[in-house]
N, C-alpha and C positions, 0 to 999 in steps of 0.2 A: 733421622727421622724415624718416626713413630708411626704404625699403622700404615704402613705401605705393603700392600699385596705385590709378592713378587710371583711372576707366569712366566715361567721358562718352558718353551720348547727346543730341544737340541739333542736328540738322541739318534741314532743311525738308523737309517730305514729298516722295518721289519723283516723285508723280502732279503736284507743282505746280510743277515745275522751270519748264515754258516759261512756264505761266500769270503766273508770279512776275516773271519778266524783262518781259514788256509792262505789267505793273500796275504795278511798282517806276517806270517811266519816268514814266510818267504820274502816279502817286500823289505822287512824290517833287518833283516840280514843283508839285502843292497843297499839301501839306502840310509841305515844306521838312524832309523827313525822308529818309533813305536806302531804308527799307522801308515799304512801303505796311501801311494797318490793314486787321483782318478786323473791329475792334468795332463792336457797334450805332452807329449814329448819325455813323460814319465821321468824314472831315476834317472836316466841319462842328461837330464837338462842342467846345463851349465847355468852359474850366476856369474855373469860380468860384471865389472865396476860399472854401475849405474850411467846410464848414457847424460850428459848435459843438456837434452833438450825438453827435460821436464818443464811443466809451467812453473811452480816454483820450486826452491831449496829443498822444501819439506817431502818431495818426490824422491827424493834421493835417499838412499840408506844411510843414515847419519851416526856420529859418535861424537858423544859430549866430552869436553875438555875442561877440567876442573881448574888445573895447574898446568899452564904448558911447559914449565920446566920440569915438570914430572913426568911429561909425555915425549919419549923417545930423548929424553935429554932438553929439549925443547928445538932440536934439529930439524929443521923445515925438510930436508931432504929426505931424512928417516920418516917423518910424519906422512910424508908425499907417497914414499914408498910402501908403508905399510898399509896407509890408506886403500891404496892401489890394489896389494893382495887381499885384501878384506872386503872388496867392493863397497867401501865406504865414499860416497860422493859429498857430503855436507859436514863439516864440523860446527857444533858450538860450543863455542868459547867464552868463558866467562868474561863479563866486561863490567860487572859493576855489583855491589854489594849495599843494599839500602841507599844513603845519598852519596856513598864513594864510588868514584870511576876506578877500575882498574886498568893498569898501565899496560898489562900483557896484552890487551885488545888493542893492537896500534895499528895505523893506517898500513904500514910496511908489513908486518904479518900478513895482514889480508891481502896486499896486493901481490905477496909470495906464493900463498896459496892459491891466490885466483891463477896465476900463472902455470901452477902446476896442475891445474882443471878439478880444483875443489870449490865448492859453495862454500862461503865461511857465513855462519849466523852467529848472532850474540846473543848470550841469556846474563839475565840480572836475576840475584836473589832479592826478593820484595819483602817487606816486615808491615806495611802501612800506617807507620808512623809519621814519616813524613812522606807523603803521597806527591807532592810536586816535585820535591828533592829528586825522588826516585823517577820519575816521569823525565826529569832533566837528562838522569843517568842513562837512561835508555835512547833518549832522543841523541845524547853525545855519541853513543855507540855507531849509531845508524850513520852520522854524520863521517864516523872514522872508516865506514865503507861496509857495514853489514850488510846482507843479503837478505835477512829476515831478523825480527827480534824475538825471543821466546820470555815469558814470564814465569819465574818460578816462584811462586805463591804457596804456602804451607800453615801449616797450624798457627802461625804468628796471624795471619789474616781470618782467622774464625771472628764472625761478627762484626766484620770492620766493613759496613753498607757504607757509610760515607769517604772513608780514605780509598775505596776500590772506586768509587763513581769520580772521587776528585783526580785519583792516578791517570784512569782511563781517559777522562777529557783533558786533561795537562798533556799525556802523552800524545793522542791523536791529534791536537792542536800542532805539536811540533815536528811529527813524523808524517803526518798527513794520513786520510781517512783509509787509501787502498794499500799502505805499505804492508808487506806479510808479518803478522803478529799471531803470536800461538798463547795459550797457557798451558803450561805444565804444571799439573797440580794433582791433588790426591785422586785416585780413581774411583773410590768407592763413595759417591756420589750420597747416599742413603746414609752415609757415617757421619756426614756433615752438614747437619741441617741447618748451621749458622754461618756456612763460608759463603762467600757473596759470589757463586758461578753465576748466576743471573746476571750479574753485572760485570764479570771481567769476560764472560762470553755472551755477553748480551748486546744489544744495540749500539754499535760505536767501538765495541770492545774487541777482545780477539776474534779471528776467524777460522785460526785451526786450534784444534784440542791433541794435545799429547800428553793425556794421562800417564803418571808412573806405575805402570804396570809390573812390578818387581815382585814377581812370582814366587819368588824362593825367601826372599824378606817379608812379605805377607804372610808365608806359610802356607800356600795355596797350590793347588796345580794350575800348571799353565792354560788349560782348559776353563778351570773357575774362574780364574782373574780374567779371562777373554769374557766369559758369559756376565760374569758379574757387571764388569766395567760397561759394556755395551748396552745393556739392560739399560741403565740409565742415563749414560753420556749421549746417545742417540738424540736424545729431546733437546739438546741445543742446538740442533742444525747444522752443525759445523764437521767439515770433515776429521774424521779422527786416527791420527797417526799415532800407532803405540810406541811407548816407550818403554823399553825391555832393559833387564838387567844383566851385564857381564860382570859386576863386582862379587863378591863375598862367592867365587867359584861356583856359578849355577851348573855348570857341567855342560859337554856338546848337546849333547843328546837334549835337553833343555832348551838350549838354545834354537837347536835347529826345530825343535816343536813349534818353539815360539812363531819364529818364523813362518811354518807352514800354518798356524793358525792365524796368521795376519793375512795371509793368503785368501783364508777362508773368510775372514772378516772384511773383505772388499779390496785385498791387495793393495792398500796404501803401503808405502815403504815405512818400516819400522827404525827406531833410535835407539842407542845404547849409553846408559849410562854405566862406566865410564872410562875414557882410556885408560888412565894411569892405574886403576885396578884389575884391567883386564890380562889374563894370562894368554900364554900359547894357545892352550886349547881353544879359550874361548874367541881369539882372534880366527882360530883356524875354520871355527864352527861358522863364522861371520860369512868368510870366502867361501865356504864348501859350496858342492854342489846340493840343491835342494830339489825334491820330490815333488813339489807342488803342494795346492791346498790339501786339506786332511780329507782323506778318503772315506766317504760315506758319512761324512757329519753335516749337521744341519744346524746352522748357525740360529743363535736368538734372534727373534724378529719382534718380540713381544715389547711394551712398553709396562713400565709399574702405572699399578692401581692407585689412585688418589679419593678418598673418599671422607667422609665426617673424622673428625679428630686427628687427620694426617698433619703433620705439622714439618716445616722447613724450606730450603730455597727451592726444592721442586713445587710446592705449592704457590711460593712468590712467583715462579715461571708461569705457572698455569693462571694463576690472578692476572699477570700482566695482560696475557692473551685473552683473556674473558674480557678483559677492559677492553681491550682493541677490537673484540669483534663486537661491541656493544653494550657490554654490560659496565657502564661507564660510574654507577653508583658504587659498584664494588671497592672497598678498601684492599690495597695490597699491604697483607698482615703475614703472610707466611704461614697462617692457621686456617685451615679447614673447617668452618664453622657454619652456622646456619644460613649467613649470608652467602659463603661460597656456594653452598649445597644449592640455594635457589637459584644462584647466578647459573651452575650448571644446568639447571634443570629447564630454566629460561634457554639458554643455549640450547639445549638438545633439541627442543620443541621449535623452536626456530630453523634449526638445521635438517630436522626429520631423522633425528636419532631418537633411540628408544629411551625413555624419560625416565632414569633412575637417579639423578643427581649424584651418579659415580663417574670419575673420569677414566675410563677405560680406551682400548684399544681405538673405537670408533671417535669417542670424543677425542683423546688427542689427536688423530689424524685431521679431524676438523680443524679442531683449535690452532694447529700449527702451520695452518695454510695462512694465516693472519700474522703479521709483524708486531710484536709485542712493544706494549707501550714502554717508555724509560722512564723511570722514577728519578727525578732530580735528590739521590741523598744526601748529595754533600751539600744540600742548601745553595740559596744564591741572595740577590738582594731585589727585592721586586717593588717597583714606583706605586708609590700612592698620589691619589689624586689630591694634594692639600693645596690650599693658597700659595705657600712657598714653594717656587719650581725646583725641581730636583731632589725634593724631600723623599726617602724612602725607608723602610725597614725592612730589618733582617729576617729571613726565613732561616730558622735554624737547622742544623743538619738532621735528618732523620733514619731511620733503620726500622725494617719489620719486625715486628714481635716475636718471630722466629730467631732473629738475630742474638737473643740470649740464651737459646738452649746449648746445653753442652755437647760434644763429638760424641757421638754412640760410641766409639772404637778410633783406635788410629791403627787403620791395616798396615800402614808403614809409620814407624815409630819418627817422628818429628827431628827430635834430636837436634844438636846446633845446627846452625845455619851453613849450607856448604860453601 
C-alpha cells in the first residue's frame, strides 16, 4: 500500500528507564529472557498444558503439522506425549491442497487425538484457481471431525477477489456460519495491497486471524514483527492469534520472547509452524516456565492513516465501511481519490469529528462501529423484468482497481505451496 502513514507508540515508560536497566540484568538470568516480567507470579509461574475449557480450539497453544508421518513418525502416543510436555492443546493438521483432499486427516486420527485430550483443526492451502473445489475440500475436513478450519492463503491469492468471494460463500454454505474459521496469511497487510483480506476476513468469512509472524524468516526482531502486524491487523475486527515459527532454529530465547509479546498483545494463545521442523530446544521453549508479559512495554494501539493517494485493500475496507455509514454513492475501488476524500469529510461532519478528509484514529474508531457492506465480487445472475418469465443476465465478476497493484514486498518468501 502506498502513502499509508505509520504512527506507532510503543516505548517503555520514561520513569522506568533506570529501574528497567537493573531489573533486566537480574531477571534475564532468572527467566532466560531479555526483559523481565511485571505479571503476578513472576518468573516462578509455570506454563501447564492448556485446559480444555477454552471457548474455541484457538484458545489453546497450537502446533501445525504438515506431514503426520514426519511428526514423531506418525505415532499417536508419541505425538500425545510430546504435546503434553510442550503445553500444546491444539493440533493443526494439513487436510487439503487446492482441490485435493489429503488422506492423512482421517476420522480415526482425529478420534485418537481427541481421546488424548487434544483439539484437532484442519488446515488447507488454497490457490484461488478452483475456489468451489477448494471449498469442498475444507468442508470435507469438517465432516471428518475437525474442530476448526484454517485457511492458508498466500501469494497465489494476490488480486483474486472474485475467487475469494466465491470460495468463502461456497465454504460457509457447507460448514455453516458459526463454524470456527481462521485465515493464516501474510502478516504485513501494507505489503500486499491486492490481497483480498477484506473478503477472507470480511462479512461471512473467517472470524479468527492467525497471521504468519515468522520473525526470523522475515529478518526482523520479535518486537518489530508484533508492532507491524498488529498495527494493521486490528482493523479487521477479529481476535489475533499469533502464528510463530519453530522452524529454521529460531532459538529458545526468541521463542520465549515471542510468547511473552503474545501476552503483552492480549494474551491470546500462539500457535507454531511446524512440528516436523522443531528441534529439542524449540520444544523445551514451548513448555518452559514463562515470566509473563514484557515488563514496561506499551503495545502499539494506533491505526494506520489513510489519505489521498493511499491505495490497497485497507482502502477497500474503509470504503466498505463508509458505504455502510451512509456514503452509498461511493464506489469500492481501493483507491483513495477525490470521491473518497469527500465521503470521509461528509462522514466526519456527520459524526462530529474534525473534518480533514483523512482517516486517522478518531475516524477509524467511528467507521468500525458500522458493519461493512459486502460486495459481490464473484458476480451473480440478476433477474430482469422482461416479457419472457425467468429471463436473466449475467453480472460479470469484478474486483477493485487496487487488485492490480503488485506486492510491495514479500516479508515471507512465498516459495512453493506447503
